[in-house]
Structures are given as structure tokens and as C-alpha cells.
C-alpha positions as CSV (number, residue, x, y, z in Angstrom):
1,M,5.9,16.7,3.7
2,N,9.7,16.9,4.6
3,K,12.5,16.0,3.4
4,I,14.0,12.8,4.2
5,N,17.8,11.1,3.6
6,N,17.0,8.0,2.9
7,I,13.4,6.1,2.0
8,A,12.5,2.3,1.4
9,I,10.6,1.2,-1.2
10,Q,8.8,-1.3,-2.7
11,G,9.7,-2.7,-6.3
12,I,12.6,0.0,-8.6
13,K,12.5,3.3,-9.8
14,G,9.0,4.2,-12.4
15,S,6.9,1.2,-9.4
16,F,3.9,3.2,-8.1
17,H,6.0,2.8,-4.3
18,H,8.4,5.4,-6.3
19,S,5.5,7.3,-7.0
20,V,4.0,7.8,-4.1
21,A,7.2,8.8,-2.2
22,E,8.4,11.2,-4.3
23,Q,4.7,12.7,-4.3
24,Y,4.4,12.3,-0.3
25,F,7.7,13.8,0.0
26,E,8.8,16.8,-0.9
27,D,13.1,15.8,-1.3
28,V,14.6,12.9,-1.1
29,D,18.5,12.5,-0.9
30,S,18.4,8.0,-1.6
31,F,16.0,5.3,-2.5
32,K,16.7,1.7,-1.7
33,E,14.5,-0.6,-4.4
34,C,13.5,-3.2,-2.8
35,M,12.3,-6.4,-4.5
36,T,9.7,-8.2,-1.5
37,F,7.8,-6.6,1.3
38,D,10.3,-8.3,4.0
39,E,12.8,-6.6,1.9
40,L,11.3,-3.4,2.2
41,V,10.8,-4.3,6.4
42,N,14.6,-5.8,7.1
43,S,16.2,-2.0,5.3
44,L,14.1,-0.2,8.4
45,L,14.6,-2.8,10.8
46,E,18.6,-2.6,10.3
47,G,19.3,0.8,10.2
48,K,19.4,1.1,6.4
49,T,16.2,3.2,5.5
50,D,14.3,5.9,7.9
51,V,11.1,5.5,6.3
52,A,9.0,3.2,3.8
53,V,6.5,3.3,1.8
54,M,4.2,0.4,1.7
55,A,0.1,-0.9,-0.1
56,I,-1.9,-1.6,2.4
57,E,-5.3,-2.4,0.9
58,N,-6.6,-1.1,-2.7
59,S,-10.1,-0.2,-3.5
60,I,-10.6,-2.8,-6.0
61,A,-8.6,-5.8,-4.1
62,G,-9.7,-5.7,-1.5
63,S,-6.8,-5.5,1.8
64,I,-2.7,-6.4,1.6
65,I,-3.6,-8.9,4.6
66,P,0.8,-9.8,5.3
67,N,1.9,-6.4,5.1
68,Y,-1.1,-6.1,8.6
69,A,0.9,-8.5,10.1
70,L,5.2,-7.3,9.2
71,I,3.5,-3.7,10.7
72,D,1.9,-5.4,13.5
73,T,5.2,-8.1,14.8
74,N,7.7,-5.6,14.0
75,D,6.3,-3.2,15.7
76,L,6.4,-0.5,13.2
77,Q,5.1,3.0,13.1
78,I,2.2,4.5,11.0
79,I,3.2,7.9,10.1
80,G,1.4,8.9,6.8
81,E,-0.8,7.7,4.4
82,Y,-1.4,8.2,0.9
83,Y,-3.8,7.1,-1.9
84,L,-2.6,7.4,-5.3
85,D,-4.9,6.4,-9.0
86,I,-3.4,3.6,-9.9
87,Q,-3.1,4.4,-13.7
88,H,-2.1,1.0,-15.9
89,N,-0.7,1.0,-19.5
90,L,0.8,-0.9,-22.0
91,M,4.2,0.2,-23.5
92,V,6.9,-1.0,-25.8
93,F,10.4,-0.5,-26.8
94,P,9.8,3.2,-29.6
95,G,8.4,1.6,-32.8
96,Q,6.4,-1.9,-32.2
97,S,2.0,-2.1,-32.3
98,I,0.3,-4.0,-30.5
99,E,-0.3,-6.8,-33.1
100,E,3.6,-7.3,-33.2
101,I,3.0,-7.9,-28.9
102,T,3.5,-11.6,-28.2
103,E,4.0,-11.6,-24.3
104,V,3.3,-8.9,-21.9
105,H,4.9,-8.7,-18.3
106,S,3.5,-7.4,-15.0
107,H,2.8,-7.8,-11.8
108,P,-0.3,-10.6,-11.0
109,M,-1.8,-7.8,-9.4
110,A,-1.8,-5.3,-12.4
111,L,-2.6,-8.9,-15.4
112,L,-5.4,-9.5,-12.7
113,Q,-6.7,-5.4,-12.7
114,C,-6.5,-5.5,-16.7
115,K,-8.0,-9.2,-17.5
116,E,-11.1,-7.6,-19.7
117,F,-8.7,-5.9,-22.1
118,F,-6.1,-8.4,-22.7
119,K,-9.3,-11.0,-24.0
120,S,-9.7,-8.7,-27.7
121,Y,-6.1,-10.3,-27.8
122,P,-6.0,-13.8,-27.7
123,N,-2.4,-14.3,-29.0
124,I,-1.3,-12.1,-26.1
125,K,1.2,-14.6,-23.5
126,L,0.4,-13.3,-19.5
127,I,3.6,-13.8,-17.3
128,E,3.9,-12.7,-13.9
129,T,6.6,-11.2,-12.6
130,R,8.1,-9.4,-9.8
131,D,7.5,-6.1,-10.7
132,T,5.8,-3.4,-12.8
133,A,8.6,-1.2,-13.6
134,D,11.3,-3.7,-13.6
135,V,9.7,-5.3,-16.9
136,A,9.7,-1.8,-18.6
137,K,13.7,-1.2,-17.5
138,M,14.2,-4.7,-18.8
139,I,12.8,-3.6,-22.3
140,S,14.8,-0.6,-22.3
141,E,18.0,-1.2,-21.5
142,D,18.1,-4.7,-23.3
143,K,15.8,-3.2,-26.1
144,V,13.1,-6.3,-26.4
145,S,10.5,-6.8,-28.7
146,R,7.7,-8.3,-29.3
147,I,7.4,-8.3,-25.0
148,A,6.0,-5.1,-23.5
149,A,5.0,-3.7,-19.9
150,I,2.0,-3.2,-17.5
151,A,2.8,-0.3,-15.5
152,S,3.0,3.6,-14.8
153,E,3.4,6.9,-17.1
154,R,6.4,7.4,-15.1
155,A,7.6,3.9,-15.6
156,S,8.0,4.9,-19.6
157,R,9.1,8.4,-19.0
158,L,12.2,7.3,-16.5
159,Y,13.0,4.2,-19.3
160,N,11.9,5.7,-22.6
161,L,9.0,3.5,-23.7
162,E,6.2,4.2,-25.7
163,I,3.0,3.1,-24.6
164,L,0.5,2.0,-26.8
165,E,-2.9,2.3,-24.5
166,R,-3.3,4.1,-21.9
167,S,-5.3,3.5,-18.2
168,I,-6.1,-0.2,-19.5
169,Q,-7.6,-1.6,-16.0
170,T,-11.1,-3.0,-16.0
171,I,-12.3,-0.6,-13.7
172,K,-11.5,3.3,-14.3
173,H,-11.1,4.0,-10.8
174,N,-8.4,1.9,-8.8
175,E,-6.6,3.6,-5.9
176,T,-4.2,2.2,-3.5
177,R,-3.6,3.6,-0.1
178,F,-0.2,3.4,1.3
179,V,1.2,3.4,4.1
180,I,4.3,5.4,5.7
181,V,6.6,3.7,7.7
182,K,8.9,3.8,10.4
183,K,10.9,2.6,13.5
184,N,10.2,5.0,15.8
185,K,6.5,7.0,16.6
186,N,6.8,10.7,14.5
187,E,6.1,13.9,16.9
188,I,2.9,15.2,16.1
189,V,1.0,18.3,17.8
190,N,-2.7,16.4,18.0
191,T,-4.3,18.9,16.6
192,E,-2.6,17.6,13.3
193,I,-4.0,14.3,14.2
194,N,-7.5,13.2,12.6
195,K,-6.8,9.2,12.4
196,A,-5.4,5.9,13.7
197,S,-4.8,2.8,13.1
198,L,-5.2,-0.3,15.9
199,K,-5.0,-3.0,17.0
200,F,-6.3,-5.3,19.8
201,E,-7.7,-9.2,20.2
202,L,-10.8,-10.2,20.9
203,D,-12.4,-14.0,22.6
204,H,-15.0,-15.6,20.2
205,K,-17.9,-14.5,22.2
206,R,-21.4,-13.1,21.8
207,G,-21.0,-9.4,21.2
208,S,-17.7,-8.7,22.0
209,L,-16.4,-6.5,18.7
210,A,-20.4,-4.9,18.9
211,A,-19.1,-3.5,22.7
212,I,-15.9,-1.9,21.1
213,L,-18.2,-1.0,17.9
214,N,-20.4,0.9,20.5
215,V,-17.8,3.0,21.9
216,L,-16.2,4.5,18.9
217,S,-19.5,5.5,17.5
218,D,-20.5,6.5,21.3
219,C,-17.2,8.4,21.1
220,K,-18.1,10.2,17.4
221,L,-15.0,8.3,16.1
222,N,-15.6,7.2,12.5
223,L,-14.5,3.2,11.5
224,T,-13.3,3.7,8.0
225,K,-11.7,-0.2,8.3
226,I,-11.6,-3.1,10.0
227,Q,-9.9,-6.5,9.3
228,S,-10.1,-8.9,10.8
229,L,-6.9,-12.1,11.6
230,P,-6.9,-15.1,13.5
231,K,-4.8,-15.7,15.5
232,I,-2.5,-19.3,14.2
233,N,-1.5,-20.5,18.1
234,T,-4.9,-19.7,19.5
235,P,-7.9,-21.2,17.9
236,W,-11.0,-18.8,17.8
237,K,-9.5,-15.9,18.7
238,Y,-8.9,-13.0,16.0
239,A,-7.1,-10.4,16.1
240,F,-8.5,-6.7,15.3
241,F,-6.7,-3.7,12.7
242,I,-9.0,-1.1,12.6
243,D,-8.4,2.6,11.2
244,V,-10.8,5.7,12.7
245,T,-11.1,8.9,12.1
246,F,-11.7,11.8,14.0
247,D,-12.5,15.8,14.3
248,V,-11.5,16.0,17.8
249,Y,-8.1,14.7,19.3
250,S,-10.6,14.0,22.8
251,D,-13.2,11.7,21.6
252,Y,-10.1,10.0,19.8
253,N,-8.4,9.5,23.4
254,K,-11.6,8.9,25.2
255,A,-12.3,5.6,22.9
256,K,-8.8,4.9,23.1
257,S,-8.4,4.5,26.9
258,I,-12.3,3.1,27.2
259,V,-11.7,0.3,24.8
260,S,-7.5,-0.5,25.9
261,I,-9.5,-1.9,29.0
262,M,-12.3,-3.8,27.2
263,A,-10.2,-5.5,24.6
264,E,-6.7,-7.7,24.9
265,N,-3.5,-6.8,23.8
266,F,-4.6,-2.6,22.3
267,K,-2.3,-1.9,20.8
268,I,-1.7,2.0,18.7
269,L,-0.2,0.6,15.5
270,G,0.4,4.9,14.1
271,E,-1.6,8.2,15.0
272,Y,-1.2,10.5,11.7
273,K,-3.1,12.8,9.6
274,N,-5.8,11.8,7.0
275,G,-5.1,11.5,3.3
276,K,-8.4,11.8,2.0
277,S,-8.9,15.1,4.4
């Protein structure tokens, strides 16, 4: 993708969000480092950034449900997606061995995904932090000993840390899907669009969801993701977030027209190019 002026990432440089931004965009003038997803979204809404990178689901941990709600309630548009192979590395200030480590600090998800590795080191205490790269930066700047970080290889290079063990995650194929979001819809020609993210609501009635799914199938759409969220103020009513892929835009356009009539509060969250195609 072309050059962009300012992009919001969750975490700091060296985080996995930072890696996605660098790989998805050809050139970025500056990054806004946000320690929470709320801060990231606010940077878009306030015009401080042009686009943002947001993790939406992980092949091991599943959907990051609060981020679906953030995209929906703030009327953000998904303009693209990127799948990143997540490799967790154990790193320290240079010159230490793993036997000297007493604590490992990292994001809760990283610690969870590497839990099996640390069963061989029962004396190491695992401590949750807000960001993987933030710990790596702290260790580097303060020349901290006896504390290790779990972070990306990019973080080890940025902060001059030594990797003691590579790819320590339990499941070696560990992939996270990130979406690229902005305030307004991107202008993209229909021939380049082969994936869409949609949201709609249904009553708790027999066959209501099945009827929608039949429409998608009849229109030759492939359902790649479905996530339901209850409507807090309306018992037994649900919002559904779905991703669909298609070969022909007119097939999708037909399905979109029918579903918008059948379901309530139909909403397009994004139309973009499939990151897996």
C-alpha cells in the first residue's frame, strides 16, 4: 500500500502491531504509540492519525471481542487486513543465561501462549504487563538484569537485546489477524474487493440465522467468520459480525441487498482485499 502520514499502533515500536504497520504500508512518516485500543481509536476520531492497526483475532485465542465493539460503535471502516505469524522470543540484556532469570515480563496473551515452555523453569515468575515491546525497551534502557521479556525479533533488534530462546510459543503456527481501520471508507474499485465485514441484528427466533446463511450460500459467498454479541439493553437479541469472501463483486452485492432487507440494523464495516488471497 502507498505511503501514509501517521498511523496508530497498539503498543510501541517493536510490538507486533508495529511489525504489521511496517509490512502493510510502503512508507510511514510517523507512528502514534497507543497503550490501549481505546486510545488508538480516539487518535483516529480526533484526527491525530490517518489510519490504525488493530488486532481482531488470533488462531489460538480466538476473537478479540471488545475490538469488534470499538469498530462498530465508533463507525470505523475496515480498509484492509493482514495476517502475521506470531513468533515469541525470550530476550534479555546481553550477557545473561536463562538460569540467571528470575522473572519474565510480557503481555498476558504472550505469557499464555508460552505457558508450556516455562514449565521447565518453575523458578521463573511470570508477570503481566501492557505490551511486549515496552518491557524490552525498559530492559534495554535501564540495563536490567535477571528479568527477561517475551517479544518479537524486531523488538530485540530495536532495543539491542539478546535472544536466549526463539519461538517459545506452545503452538508453533500462531497467527493473528489484524485489520486496518480509518474514519472514512476507502475509495477502492469493485474489481479489487473480494472480502467484506458486515454486521446485522436478529431476533431470537428459530431459523432466522439459518435463513441469512442460506442467502450467503445461494449467492456464492464463503463465510469465513461469524461472531455473535448480545445486545446488552435488549434481552435475547443478538448482533452478528460476519466476514465473507467472494470471487465476483456482483454476487456479494446481491447478497448484501437481500440481507439488508431480512436483518435489522444492517451495517457494512468494511469492503477490502482478502489478506489471504
